[in-house]
Backbone as a chain_set.jsonl record, in Angstrom:
{"seq": "MVFGFMMVKCDVAVEHEVFNKLKALEFVIEAYPLLGEYDFIVHVKGNDPEDLANNIIGQIRSIPGVMHTETFIESNLGGM", "coords": {"N": [[0.857, -1.172, 0.0], [0.527, 2.218, -0.78], [0.767, 5.627, 0.152], [-0.267, 9.051, -0.208], [-0.257, 12.665, -0.536], [-2.216, 15.176, -1.973], [-2.215, 18.316, -3.528], [-4.728, 20.379, -4.646], [-5.955, 22.481, -7.121], [-8.644, 24.412, -8.251], [-11.098, 25.687, -10.632], [-12.751, 28.86, -10.203], [-15.733, 29.081, -8.326], [-16.563, 26.422, -8.54], [-15.878, 24.919, -6.44], [-17.409, 23.528, -4.435], [-18.627, 21.432, -5.886], [-16.382, 20.063, -6.875], [-15.174, 19.314, -4.449], [-17.132, 17.562, -3.348], [-17.035, 15.512, -5.259], [-14.39, 14.647, -4.964], [-14.439, 13.601, -2.322], [-16.077, 11.413, -2.711], [-14.608, 9.514, -4.036], [-13.164, 6.292, -4.018], [-10.436, 5.785, -3.393], [-9.647, 8.0, -2.028], [-8.769, 9.071, 1.098], [-9.16, 11.214, 2.904], [-10.328, 14.572, 2.488], [-9.639, 18.001, 2.524], [-10.801, 21.323, 2.589], [-9.057, 24.317, 1.665], [-7.687, 27.609, 2.254], [-6.085, 29.86, 0.186], [-3.308, 29.398, -2.052], [-3.897, 26.815, -3.049], [-6.894, 24.861, -3.328], [-7.704, 22.506, -2.086], [-6.454, 19.921, 0.098], [-5.638, 16.59, -0.247], [-5.773, 13.363, 1.001], [-4.559, 10.39, -0.145], [-4.637, 6.937, -1.306], [-3.106, 3.943, -2.63], [-2.667, 0.739, -4.234], [-0.088, 0.37, -5.164], [2.602, 2.469, -6.444], [1.998, 2.834, -9.218], [-0.728, 2.195, -9.416], [-1.791, 4.221, -7.788], [-1.013, 6.504, -9.265], [-2.47, 6.05, -11.649], [-5.101, 6.26, -10.677], [-5.118, 8.934, -9.792], [-4.628, 10.356, -12.187], [-6.693, 9.374, -13.838], [-9.057, 9.768, -12.342], [-9.059, 12.025, -10.582], [-7.783, 14.221, -11.895], [-9.44, 14.361, -14.049], [-11.806, 15.432, -13.182], [-14.255, 17.8, -13.813], [-13.341, 21.182, -13.755], [-11.077, 20.942, -12.165], [-7.952, 22.323, -12.116], [-5.196, 22.129, -11.578], [-2.862, 19.89, -10.126], [-0.767, 18.715, -7.502], [1.317, 16.222, -6.359], [2.4, 14.438, -3.515], [4.255, 11.802, -2.506], [4.197, 9.497, 0.134], [7.003, 8.765, 2.165], [9.025, 6.051, 3.265], [10.871, 6.038, 6.018], [12.374, 4.124, 7.396], [10.874, 3.222, 9.693], [10.161, 5.522, 11.085]], "CA": [[0.0, 0.0, 0.0], [1.263, 3.481, -0.85], [-0.056, 6.77, 0.528], [0.233, 10.335, -0.664], [-1.066, 13.862, -0.336], [-2.344, 15.96, -3.189], [-2.701, 19.683, -3.492], [-5.626, 20.505, -5.789], [-6.424, 23.825, -7.45], [-9.762, 24.309, -9.19], [-11.686, 26.922, -11.133], [-13.596, 29.615, -9.28], [-17.171, 28.789, -8.262], [-16.878, 24.996, -8.65], [-15.238, 24.269, -5.295], [-18.314, 22.571, -3.776], [-18.795, 20.264, -6.749], [-15.108, 19.329, -6.876], [-15.009, 18.73, -3.11], [-18.032, 16.409, -3.228], [-16.526, 14.442, -6.12], [-13.179, 14.124, -4.332], [-14.811, 12.796, -1.155], [-16.774, 10.201, -3.143], [-13.673, 8.569, -4.653], [-12.805, 5.205, -3.112], [-9.029, 5.833, -2.974], [-9.446, 9.212, -1.227], [-8.952, 8.82, 2.529], [-9.753, 12.437, 3.432], [-10.121, 15.781, 1.691], [-9.851, 19.193, 3.331], [-10.752, 22.603, 1.877], [-8.012, 25.235, 2.107], [-7.687, 28.987, 1.778], [-4.747, 30.178, -0.292], [-2.963, 29.04, -3.424], [-4.607, 25.589, -3.406], [-8.253, 24.779, -2.796], [-7.882, 21.301, -1.272], [-5.403, 18.931, 0.312], [-6.339, 15.311, -0.33], [-4.989, 12.199, 1.42], [-4.916, 9.324, -1.077], [-3.944, 5.646, -1.155], [-3.14, 3.04, -3.772], [-2.001, -0.554, -3.995], [1.32, 0.605, -5.48], [2.699, 3.783, -7.086], [1.322, 2.869, -10.516], [-2.168, 2.237, -9.132], [-2.086, 5.567, -7.301], [-0.892, 7.425, -10.402], [-3.605, 5.823, -12.55], [-6.293, 6.828, -10.041], [-4.999, 10.397, -9.803], [-4.779, 10.832, -13.568], [-7.986, 8.992, -14.39], [-10.237, 10.123, -11.571], [-9.027, 13.381, -10.002], [-7.476, 15.227, -12.925], [-10.527, 14.424, -15.028], [-12.973, 16.104, -12.608], [-14.437, 19.135, -14.407], [-12.998, 22.283, -12.864], [-9.737, 20.773, -11.593], [-6.985, 22.996, -12.987], [-3.804, 21.778, -11.302], [-2.618, 19.045, -8.954], [0.622, 18.422, -7.135], [1.229, 15.033, -5.524], [3.537, 14.119, -2.66], [4.161, 10.4, -2.105], [4.739, 9.228, 1.456], [8.283, 8.082, 2.165], [9.287, 5.184, 4.402], [12.207, 6.363, 6.525], [12.858, 3.108, 8.326], [10.126, 3.107, 10.946], [9.981, 6.801, 11.793]], "C": [[0.902, 1.234, 0.0], [0.275, 4.613, -0.562], [0.57, 8.051, -0.003], [-0.714, 11.454, -0.283], [-1.063, 14.645, -1.629], [-2.808, 17.362, -2.857], [-3.51, 19.865, -4.77], [-6.083, 21.958, -5.924], [-7.543, 23.68, -8.468], [-10.233, 25.691, -9.629], [-12.533, 27.576, -10.045], [-15.047, 29.162, -9.429], [-17.535, 27.332, -8.498], [-16.318, 24.206, -7.462], [-16.138, 23.213, -4.642], [-18.471, 21.3, -4.592], [-17.532, 19.406, -6.764], [-14.908, 18.622, -5.545], [-15.879, 17.483, -2.946], [-17.565, 15.237, -4.083], [-15.253, 13.824, -5.54], [-13.539, 13.178, -3.191], [-15.466, 11.474, -1.54], [-15.84, 9.147, -3.739], [-13.18, 7.552, -3.628], [-11.363, 5.305, -2.587], [-8.686, 7.106, -2.198], [-9.766, 8.886, 0.227], [-9.671, 10.005, 3.173], [-9.475, 13.577, 2.463], [-10.48, 16.979, 2.566], [-9.813, 20.435, 2.458], [-9.68, 23.496, 2.494], [-8.323, 26.651, 1.631], [-6.258, 29.289, 1.352], [-4.555, 29.734, -1.721], [-3.715, 27.802, -3.917], [-5.97, 25.572, -2.721], [-8.472, 23.592, -1.871], [-6.546, 20.609, -1.045], [-6.134, 17.599, 0.466], [-5.371, 14.197, 0.048], [-5.468, 11.019, 0.582], [-4.119, 8.058, -0.803], [-4.07, 4.843, -2.434], [-2.449, 1.744, -3.426], [-0.5, -0.46, -4.207], [1.396, 1.955, -6.185], [1.97, 3.885, -8.421], [-0.193, 2.958, -10.35], [-2.572, 3.636, -8.671], [-2.036, 6.578, -8.439], [-2.074, 7.278, -11.362], [-4.891, 6.413, -11.979], [-6.274, 8.351, -10.074], [-5.274, 10.934, -11.197], [-6.201, 10.567, -14.074], [-9.199, 9.518, -13.653], [-10.213, 11.541, -10.991], [-8.778, 14.427, -11.072], [-8.571, 15.356, -13.97], [-11.799, 15.07, -14.468], [-13.097, 17.479, -13.259], [-14.171, 20.236, -13.378], [-11.645, 22.148, -12.196], [-8.727, 21.339, -12.583], [-5.566, 22.46, -12.818], [-3.753, 20.873, -10.078], [-1.113, 18.924, -8.737], [0.564, 17.305, -6.107], [2.534, 14.802, -4.783], [3.341, 12.707, -2.142], [4.857, 10.224, -0.755], [6.032, 8.42, 1.335], [8.388, 7.2, 3.41], [10.717, 5.421, 4.852], [12.646, 5.385, 7.614], [12.179, 3.125, 9.678], [9.991, 4.383, 11.734], [8.615, 6.919, 12.364]], "O": [[1.915, 1.277, 0.699], [-0.885, 4.568, -0.972], [1.78, 8.126, -0.218], [-1.814, 11.227, 0.221], [-0.036, 14.763, -2.299], [-3.681, 17.564, -2.014], [-3.034, 19.541, -5.858], [-6.536, 22.574, -4.96], [-7.42, 22.925, -9.432], [-9.827, 26.714, -9.079], [-12.968, 26.924, -9.096], [-15.516, 28.895, -10.536], [-18.718, 27.024, -8.644], [-16.292, 22.975, -7.482], [-15.672, 22.118, -4.329], [-18.449, 20.201, -4.036], [-17.602, 18.18, -6.677], [-14.515, 17.456, -5.515], [-15.404, 16.459, -2.455], [-17.688, 14.084, -3.669], [-15.062, 12.611, -5.619], [-13.001, 12.074, -3.106], [-15.415, 10.513, -0.772], [-16.248, 8.001, -3.926], [-12.823, 7.913, -2.506], [-11.106, 4.939, -1.44], [-7.548, 7.27, -1.758], [-10.881, 8.479, 0.554], [-10.657, 9.833, 3.889], [-8.501, 13.543, 1.711], [-11.497, 16.971, 3.26], [-8.888, 20.595, 1.661], [-9.427, 23.436, 3.698], [-9.124, 26.853, 0.719], [-5.319, 28.999, 2.093], [-5.501, 29.694, -2.508], [-4.123, 27.747, -5.077], [-6.166, 26.19, -1.675], [-9.316, 23.646, -0.976], [-5.635, 20.691, -1.868], [-7.112, 17.49, 1.205], [-4.281, 14.096, -0.515], [-6.653, 10.686, 0.599], [-3.071, 8.092, -0.159], [-5.001, 5.026, -3.218], [-1.725, 1.663, -2.434], [0.274, -1.126, -3.518], [0.358, 2.536, -6.497], [1.383, 4.924, -8.722], [-0.859, 3.71, -11.062], [-3.587, 4.17, -9.119], [-2.927, 7.42, -8.56], [-2.616, 8.277, -11.836], [-5.683, 7.001, -12.714], [-7.293, 8.984, -10.351], [-6.066, 11.862, -11.366], [-6.828, 11.444, -14.668], [-10.258, 9.7, -14.253], [-11.257, 12.188, -10.919], [-9.499, 15.422, -11.142], [-8.625, 16.349, -14.696], [-12.772, 15.238, -15.202], [-12.135, 18.247, -13.255], [-14.713, 20.214, -12.273], [-11.107, 23.139, -11.702], [-8.648, 20.903, -13.731], [-4.819, 22.348, -13.791], [-4.501, 21.061, -9.118], [-0.314, 19.021, -9.669], [-0.142, 17.411, -5.105], [3.623, 14.948, -5.34], [2.38, 12.433, -1.422], [5.956, 10.734, -0.534], [6.137, 7.512, 0.511], [7.896, 7.562, 4.478], [11.664, 5.053, 4.156], [13.221, 5.784, 8.627], [12.85, 3.05, 10.708], [9.73, 4.341, 12.937], [8.293, 7.929, 12.99]]}, "num_chains": 1, "name": "protein.A"}
Protein backbone atom coordinates (compact mmCIF):
# COMPACT_ATOMS: atom_id res chain seq x y z
CA MET A 1 0.00 0.00 0.00
CA VAL A 2 1.26 3.48 -0.85
CA PHE A 3 -0.06 6.77 0.53
CA GLY A 4 0.23 10.34 -0.66
CA PHE A 5 -1.07 13.86 -0.34
CA MET A 6 -2.34 15.96 -3.19
CA MET A 7 -2.70 19.68 -3.49
CA VAL A 8 -5.63 20.51 -5.79
CA LYS A 9 -6.42 23.83 -7.45
CA CYS A 10 -9.76 24.31 -9.19
CA ASP A 11 -11.69 26.92 -11.13
CA VAL A 12 -13.60 29.61 -9.28
CA ALA A 13 -17.17 28.79 -8.26
CA VAL A 14 -16.88 25.00 -8.65
CA GLU A 15 -15.24 24.27 -5.30
CA HIS A 16 -18.31 22.57 -3.78
CA GLU A 17 -18.79 20.26 -6.75
CA VAL A 18 -15.11 19.33 -6.88
CA PHE A 19 -15.01 18.73 -3.11
CA ASN A 20 -18.03 16.41 -3.23
CA LYS A 21 -16.53 14.44 -6.12
CA LEU A 22 -13.18 14.12 -4.33
CA LYS A 23 -14.81 12.80 -1.15
CA ALA A 24 -16.77 10.20 -3.14
CA LEU A 25 -13.67 8.57 -4.65
CA GLU A 26 -12.80 5.21 -3.11
CA PHE A 27 -9.03 5.83 -2.97
CA VAL A 28 -9.45 9.21 -1.23
CA ILE A 29 -8.95 8.82 2.53
CA GLU A 30 -9.75 12.44 3.43
CA ALA A 31 -10.12 15.78 1.69
CA TYR A 32 -9.85 19.19 3.33
CA PRO A 33 -10.75 22.60 1.88
CA LEU A 34 -8.01 25.23 2.11
CA LEU A 35 -7.69 28.99 1.78
CA GLY A 36 -4.75 30.18 -0.29
CA GLU A 37 -2.96 29.04 -3.42
CA TYR A 38 -4.61 25.59 -3.41
CA ASP A 39 -8.25 24.78 -2.80
CA PHE A 40 -7.88 21.30 -1.27
CA ILE A 41 -5.40 18.93 0.31
CA VAL A 42 -6.34 15.31 -0.33
CA HIS A 43 -4.99 12.20 1.42
CA VAL A 44 -4.92 9.32 -1.08
CA LYS A 45 -3.94 5.65 -1.16
CA GLY A 46 -3.14 3.04 -3.77
CA ASN A 47 -2.00 -0.55 -4.00
CA ASP A 48 1.32 0.60 -5.48
CA PRO A 49 2.70 3.78 -7.09
CA GLU A 50 1.32 2.87 -10.52
CA ASP A 51 -2.17 2.24 -9.13
CA LEU A 52 -2.09 5.57 -7.30
CA ALA A 53 -0.89 7.42 -10.40
CA ASN A 54 -3.61 5.82 -12.55
CA ASN A 55 -6.29 6.83 -10.04
CA ILE A 56 -5.00 10.40 -9.80
CA ILE A 57 -4.78 10.83 -13.57
CA GLY A 58 -7.99 8.99 -14.39
CA GLN A 59 -10.24 10.12 -11.57
CA ILE A 60 -9.03 13.38 -10.00
CA ARG A 61 -7.48 15.23 -12.92
CA SER A 62 -10.53 14.42 -15.03
CA ILE A 63 -12.97 16.10 -12.61
CA PRO A 64 -14.44 19.14 -14.41
CA GLY A 65 -13.00 22.28 -12.86
CA VAL A 66 -9.74 20.77 -11.59
CA MET A 67 -6.98 23.00 -12.99
CA HIS A 68 -3.80 21.78 -11.30
CA THR A 69 -2.62 19.04 -8.95
CA GLU A 70 0.62 18.42 -7.14
CA THR A 71 1.23 15.03 -5.52
CA PHE A 72 3.54 14.12 -2.66
CA ILE A 73 4.16 10.40 -2.10
CA GLU A 74 4.74 9.23 1.46
CA SER A 75 8.28 8.08 2.17
CA ASN A 76 9.29 5.18 4.40
CA LEU A 77 12.21 6.36 6.53
CA GLY A 78 12.86 3.11 8.33
CA GLY A 79 10.13 3.11 10.95
CA MET A 80 9.98 6.80 11.79
